[in-house]
C-alpha positions as CSV (number, residue, x, y, z in Angstrom):
1,X,46.0,-47.2,-129.1
2,X,48.7,-49.9,-129.0
3,X,51.8,-49.2,-126.9
4,X,55.3,-50.5,-127.8
5,X,58.4,-50.7,-125.7
6,X,61.0,-48.0,-126.3
7,X,64.3,-49.6,-127.2
8,X,66.2,-46.5,-125.9
9,X,64.5,-46.6,-122.5
10,X,64.9,-50.3,-122.2
11,X,68.7,-50.1,-122.9
12,X,69.0,-47.2,-120.5
13,X,67.2,-49.2,-117.8
14,X,69.4,-52.3,-118.4
15,X,72.5,-50.1,-118.2
16,X,71.4,-48.6,-114.9
17,X,70.5,-52.0,-113.5
18,X,73.9,-53.5,-114.5
19,X,75.7,-50.5,-113.0
20,X,73.8,-50.7,-109.7
21,X,74.3,-54.5,-109.6
22,X,78.0,-54.1,-110.2
23,X,78.3,-51.5,-107.5
24,X,76.3,-53.6,-105.0
25,X,78.5,-56.6,-105.8
26,X,81.6,-54.6,-105.2
27,X,80.2,-53.3,-101.8
28,X,79.4,-56.9,-100.8
29,X,82.9,-58.1,-101.8
30,X,84.5,-55.2,-99.7
31,X,82.2,-56.1,-96.8
32,X,83.2,-59.7,-97.0
33,X,86.9,-58.8,-97.1
34,X,86.5,-56.5,-94.1
35,X,84.7,-59.3,-92.1
36,X,87.5,-61.7,-93.1
37,X,90.1,-59.3,-91.9
38,X,88.2,-58.8,-88.6
39,X,88.0,-62.5,-88.2
40,X,91.7,-62.9,-88.6
41,X,92.3,-60.1,-86.0
42,X,89.6,-61.4,-83.6
43,X,92.2,-62.1,-80.9
44,X,92.8,-58.4,-80.8
45,X,89.3,-57.1,-81.7
46,X,87.5,-59.1,-79.0
47,X,89.5,-57.6,-76.0
48,X,89.1,-54.2,-77.6
49,X,85.3,-54.6,-77.8
50,X,85.1,-55.9,-74.2
51,X,87.3,-53.0,-73.0
52,X,85.1,-50.5,-74.9
53,X,81.9,-52.0,-73.3
54,X,83.5,-51.8,-69.9
55,X,84.5,-48.2,-70.5
56,X,81.0,-47.2,-71.4
57,X,79.9,-48.5,-68.0
58,X,82.7,-46.9,-65.9
59,X,83.1,-43.6,-67.8
60,X,80.4,-41.7,-65.9
61,X,82.3,-42.2,-62.6
62,X,85.6,-41.1,-64.2
63,X,83.9,-38.1,-65.8
64,X,82.5,-37.1,-62.3
65,X,86.0,-37.4,-60.7
66,X,87.7,-35.4,-63.5
67,X,85.1,-32.6,-63.2
68,X,86.0,-32.4,-59.5
69,X,89.7,-31.7,-60.4
70,X,91.1,-35.2,-60.3
71,X,94.0,-35.9,-62.7
72,X,93.0,-38.2,-65.5
73,X,95.5,-41.0,-64.6
74,X,94.4,-40.9,-60.9
75,X,90.7,-41.0,-61.7
76,X,91.2,-43.9,-64.2
77,X,93.3,-45.8,-61.8
78,X,90.9,-45.5,-58.9
79,X,87.9,-46.5,-61.1
80,X,89.8,-49.4,-62.5
81,X,90.8,-50.7,-59.1
82,X,87.2,-50.3,-57.8
83,X,85.9,-52.2,-60.9
84,X,88.3,-55.1,-60.2
85,X,87.2,-55.2,-56.6
86,X,83.6,-55.2,-57.5
87,X,84.2,-57.9,-60.2
88,X,86.1,-60.0,-57.6
89,X,83.2,-59.6,-55.2
90,X,80.7,-60.7,-57.8
91,X,82.8,-63.8,-58.6
92,X,83.1,-64.6,-54.9
93,X,79.5,-64.0,-53.9
94,X,77.6,-65.0,-57.1
95,X,79.6,-66.7,-59.7
96,X,80.9,-69.5,-57.4
97,X,77.4,-70.5,-56.1
98,X,76.1,-70.2,-59.7
99,X,78.8,-72.4,-61.0
100,X,78.2,-75.0,-58.3
101,X,74.5,-75.1,-59.2
102,X,74.9,-74.9,-63.0
103,X,74.8,-78.7,-63.3
104,X,71.5,-78.9,-61.3
105,X,70.2,-76.0,-63.5
106,X,71.0,-77.8,-66.7
107,X,69.5,-81.1,-65.4
108,X,66.3,-79.2,-64.4
109,X,66.0,-77.7,-67.9
110,X,66.4,-81.1,-69.5
111,X,63.9,-82.7,-67.2
112,X,61.4,-79.9,-67.9
113,X,61.8,-80.3,-71.6
114,X,61.2,-84.0,-71.2
115,X,58.0,-83.4,-69.2
116,X,56.7,-81.0,-71.8
117,X,57.5,-83.6,-74.5
118,X,55.5,-86.3,-72.5
119,X,52.6,-83.9,-72.0
120,X,52.5,-83.0,-75.7
121,X,52.4,-86.7,-76.6
122,X,49.3,-87.3,-74.5
123,X,45.7,-85.9,-74.8
124,X,44.6,-83.4,-76.0
125,X,47.5,-82.9,-78.4
126,X,48.4,-86.5,-78.9
127,X,51.6,-85.6,-80.8
128,X,53.3,-88.9,-81.6
129,X,56.2,-87.9,-83.8
130,X,58.5,-91.0,-84.1
131,X,61.2,-89.0,-85.9
132,X,61.3,-86.4,-83.1
133,X,61.5,-89.1,-80.5
134,X,64.3,-90.8,-82.5
135,X,66.2,-87.6,-82.9
136,X,65.8,-86.8,-79.2
137,X,67.1,-90.2,-78.2
138,X,69.9,-90.0,-80.7
139,X,71.0,-86.7,-79.4
140,X,70.9,-88.0,-75.8
141,X,73.0,-91.0,-76.7
142,X,75.5,-88.8,-78.6
143,X,75.8,-86.5,-75.6
144,X,76.4,-89.5,-73.2
145,X,78.9,-91.0,-75.6
146,X,80.8,-87.7,-75.9
147,X,81.4,-87.7,-72.2
148,X,84.0,-90.4,-72.7
149,X,86.4,-88.1,-74.7
150,X,87.8,-86.5,-71.6
151,X,91.2,-85.6,-73.0
152,X,89.7,-83.4,-75.8
153,X,87.2,-81.8,-73.4
154,X,90.0,-80.9,-70.9
155,X,92.3,-79.5,-73.5
156,X,89.4,-77.4,-75.0
157,X,88.4,-76.3,-71.5
158,X,91.9,-75.2,-70.6
159,X,92.3,-73.4,-73.9
160,X,89.0,-71.6,-73.3
161,X,90.0,-70.6,-69.8
162,X,93.4,-69.3,-70.9
163,X,91.9,-67.3,-73.7
164,X,89.3,-65.9,-71.4
165,X,91.9,-64.8,-68.9
166,X,94.1,-63.2,-71.6
167,X,91.0,-61.4,-73.0
168,X,90.0,-60.2,-69.5
169,X,93.5,-58.9,-68.7
170,X,93.8,-57.1,-72.1
171,X,90.3,-55.7,-71.7
172,X,91.1,-54.2,-68.3
173,X,94.3,-52.6,-69.5
174,X,92.5,-51.2,-72.5
175,X,89.7,-49.9,-70.3
176,X,92.3,-48.1,-68.1
177,X,93.9,-46.4,-71.1
178,X,90.5,-45.5,-72.6
179,X,89.4,-43.9,-69.3
180,X,92.6,-42.0,-69.0
181,X,93.1,-40.8,-72.6
182,X,89.6,-41.2,-74.1
183,X,88.7,-37.4,-74.4
184,X,92.0,-36.9,-76.4
185,X,91.3,-39.6,-78.9
186,X,88.9,-37.6,-81.2
187,X,91.1,-34.5,-81.5
188,X,94.1,-36.8,-82.2
189,X,92.0,-38.7,-84.8
190,X,90.9,-35.4,-86.5
191,X,94.6,-34.4,-86.8
192,X,95.5,-37.6,-88.5
193,X,92.8,-37.6,-91.2
194,X,92.9,-35.5,-94.4
195,X,90.2,-33.1,-95.7
196,X,86.6,-33.8,-94.9
197,X,87.4,-37.1,-93.2
198,X,88.8,-35.0,-90.3
199,X,85.3,-33.8,-89.6
200,X,83.1,-36.8,-90.7
201,X,85.0,-39.6,-88.9
202,X,85.2,-37.9,-85.4
203,X,81.5,-36.9,-85.7
204,X,80.4,-40.5,-86.5
205,X,82.7,-41.8,-83.7
206,X,81.2,-39.4,-81.2
207,X,77.7,-40.3,-82.1
208,X,78.5,-44.0,-82.0
209,X,80.1,-43.6,-78.6
210,X,77.0,-41.9,-77.2
211,X,74.7,-44.5,-78.7
212,X,76.8,-47.5,-77.4
213,X,77.1,-46.0,-73.9
214,X,73.4,-45.3,-73.7
215,X,72.6,-48.8,-74.8
216,X,75.0,-50.6,-72.4
217,X,74.1,-48.6,-69.4
218,X,70.3,-48.7,-69.9
219,X,70.4,-52.5,-70.5
220,X,72.5,-53.0,-67.4
221,X,70.0,-51.0,-65.3
222,X,67.0,-52.7,-66.8
223,X,68.6,-56.1,-66.4
224,X,69.4,-55.4,-62.8
225,X,65.8,-54.4,-62.1
226,X,64.5,-57.5,-63.9
227,X,66.9,-59.8,-62.0
228,X,65.9,-58.3,-58.6
229,X,62.2,-58.4,-59.2
230,X,62.1,-61.8,-60.8
231,X,64.5,-63.2,-58.2
232,X,62.2,-61.9,-55.4
233,X,59.2,-63.5,-57.1
234,X,61.0,-66.9,-57.4
235,X,62.1,-66.7,-53.8
236,X,58.6,-65.9,-52.6
237,X,57.1,-68.8,-54.6
238,X,59.8,-71.1,-53.3
239,X,61.5,-72.0,-56.6
240,X,65.0,-73.4,-56.2
241,X,68.1,-72.0,-57.9
242,X,67.0,-68.4,-57.4
243,X,70.5,-67.0,-57.6
244,X,71.5,-68.7,-60.9
245,X,68.1,-67.8,-62.5
246,X,68.5,-64.1,-61.4
247,X,72.0,-64.0,-62.8
248,X,70.8,-65.6,-66.0
249,X,68.0,-62.9,-66.2
250,X,70.6,-60.1,-65.8
251,X,72.9,-61.5,-68.5
252,X,70.1,-62.2,-70.9
253,X,68.9,-58.6,-70.7
254,X,71.9,-57.7,-73.0
255,X,70.2,-59.7,-75.7
256,X,66.9,-57.8,-76.3
257,X,63.7,-59.7,-76.9
258,X,65.3,-63.1,-77.3
259,X,67.2,-63.0,-74.0
260,X,64.1,-62.2,-71.9
261,X,62.2,-65.1,-73.6
262,X,65.0,-67.5,-73.0
263,X,65.5,-66.5,-69.3
264,X,61.7,-66.7,-68.6
265,X,61.5,-70.1,-70.4
266,X,64.2,-71.5,-68.1
267,X,62.6,-70.1,-65.0
268,X,59.2,-71.6,-65.8
269,X,60.8,-75.0,-66.6
270,X,62.7,-75.1,-63.3
271,X,59.4,-74.2,-61.4
272,X,57.5,-76.9,-63.4
273,X,60.0,-79.6,-62.5
274,X,60.5,-78.7,-58.8
275,X,57.2,-77.2,-57.7
276,X,54.6,-78.4,-60.2
277,X,52.2,-76.8,-62.7
278,X,50.6,-74.3,-60.4
279,X,53.8,-72.7,-59.3
280,X,55.1,-72.7,-62.9
281,X,52.0,-70.7,-63.9
282,X,52.6,-68.3,-61.1
283,X,56.2,-67.8,-62.2
284,X,55.0,-67.3,-65.7
285,X,52.6,-64.6,-64.5
286,X,55.4,-62.9,-62.5
287,X,57.7,-62.9,-65.5
288,X,55.0,-61.5,-67.8
289,X,54.2,-58.7,-65.3
290,X,57.9,-57.8,-64.9
291,X,58.4,-57.8,-68.6
292,X,55.4,-55.5,-69.1
293,X,56.8,-53.2,-66.4
294,X,60.2,-53.2,-68.2
295,X,58.7,-52.4,-71.6
296,X,56.3,-49.7,-70.4
297,X,57.9,-48.2,-67.3
298,X,61.5,-49.1,-66.7
299,X,63.0,-48.6,-70.2
300,X,61.1,-45.3,-70.9
301,X,62.4,-43.9,-67.6
302,X,66.0,-45.2,-67.8
303,X,66.6,-45.0,-71.5
304,X,66.3,-41.3,-72.3
305,X,67.0,-41.9,-76.0
306,X,66.2,-45.1,-77.9
307,X,68.4,-46.7,-80.4
308,X,66.1,-45.8,-83.3
309,X,65.7,-49.4,-84.2
310,X,62.4,-51.1,-84.8
311,X,61.6,-54.2,-82.8
312,X,61.6,-56.4,-85.9
313,X,65.1,-55.0,-86.8
314,X,66.3,-55.9,-83.3
315,X,64.9,-59.4,-83.6
316,X,66.5,-60.0,-87.0
317,X,69.8,-58.6,-85.9
318,X,69.9,-60.9,-82.8
319,X,69.0,-63.9,-85.0
320,X,71.6,-63.1,-87.6
321,X,74.3,-62.4,-85.0
322,X,73.5,-65.7,-83.2
323,X,73.7,-67.7,-86.4
324,X,77.0,-66.1,-87.4
325,X,78.9,-66.0,-84.1
326,X,76.8,-67.8,-81.5
327,X,76.4,-66.2,-78.1
328,X,79.0,-63.5,-78.8
329,X,77.1,-62.6,-82.0
330,X,73.8,-62.4,-80.1
331,X,75.4,-60.1,-77.5
332,X,77.0,-57.8,-80.1
333,X,74.2,-57.8,-82.7
334,X,72.1,-54.9,-81.4
335,X,75.0,-52.6,-80.6
336,X,76.5,-53.3,-84.1
337,X,73.0,-52.6,-85.7
338,X,72.7,-49.4,-83.7
339,X,76.2,-48.3,-84.9
340,X,75.3,-49.1,-88.5
341,X,72.2,-47.0,-88.0
342,X,74.3,-44.1,-86.7
343,X,76.5,-44.3,-89.8
344,X,73.5,-44.5,-92.1
345,X,71.8,-41.6,-90.6
346,X,74.9,-39.5,-90.8
347,X,75.3,-40.4,-94.5
348,X,71.7,-39.4,-95.1
349,X,72.3,-36.1,-93.5
350,X,75.3,-35.4,-95.7
351,X,73.7,-36.6,-98.9
352,X,70.3,-34.9,-98.4
353,X,69.4,-31.7,-100.3
354,X,67.8,-28.9,-98.2
355,X,64.2,-28.6,-99.1
356,X,63.4,-25.4,-101.0
357,X,61.0,-23.1,-99.3
358,X,58.0,-22.2,-101.5
359,X,58.3,-18.8,-102.9
360,X,56.0,-16.2,-101.5
361,X,52.9,-15.7,-103.5
362,X,53.1,-12.8,-105.9
363,X,51.5,-9.8,-104.5
364,X,49.0,-7.8,-106.4
365,X,50.4,-5.1,-108.7
366,X,51.3,-2.0,-106.8
367,X,50.8,-3.7,-103.4
368,X,53.7,-4.2,-101.1
369,X,56.2,-2.2,-103.3
370,X,58.4,0.2,-101.5
371,X,57.6,3.8,-102.1
């Protein structure tokens, strides 16, 4: 029997498709407008984000002091001062040696890449890509030529330093106020919002805060363990630049998956250039063992609750964040994806319909009836 399309169902399907397409287009336009506004306000948003991340790290100490009867202002002040002292100590003990060896680290990476390129061009691979060689030489020449424009470099560097100092100062002040008045924020927010928003927005904000705090603290602990173990391994093998590589490993831990690969790649390159192929393979084995311990032991023990994100989602988020906003985007990609997941899960909870329990099977006539 032949089957023909129903004109009524076809028109209905087209109407639904058009309506859904229009709604999705409107949502995308609103998202683009929101991102544009955030971009225009980035000088304020960025210190707020940094202050929020610092608050998630220092809040457990403030919470402990407040539970022991300390006034909020005193607890926040003490923790802020301690944080500044620790940060100053880190700059004095780690950042200065790392900065003094950063040029040597960069030269080692470039030399390691050159050695890999020469090895790939020989047997057994015999990769003789003239275009790749020309592009590499062109890039090297361009970098050497750009060194001559010292005025622009100095101006850009000074501007970057000034912006970094302003951001750091604002972030510290915001961290202090968040530590002092943070618990009063959600009740105040609930009083400012009308109707159901007074319940929904504080609930989502509370869940987002818990998710963000758990992510930042767990990544900091895991990154510290990775840096210590890999740094010890590099020191035992005799690889130079142990301190800069350990610091790079700790910082890279805040970029899941991609950060570990990048830090391990740099460490292996430095070992290859300075100590040879055997030590480079030993360093590679150390990094693989530490990464396996991280994935199977450290994170399950430290991170009590995961972010609820699949590894593929994390990888795509980091890639998208890096392409949109560089290093900052890579650092913020996973927390932003986790917060979006929190909002999505809450919306699903509110829009879901409770499943109806199946009715009890009808009992035989006369059975189970009250007398």
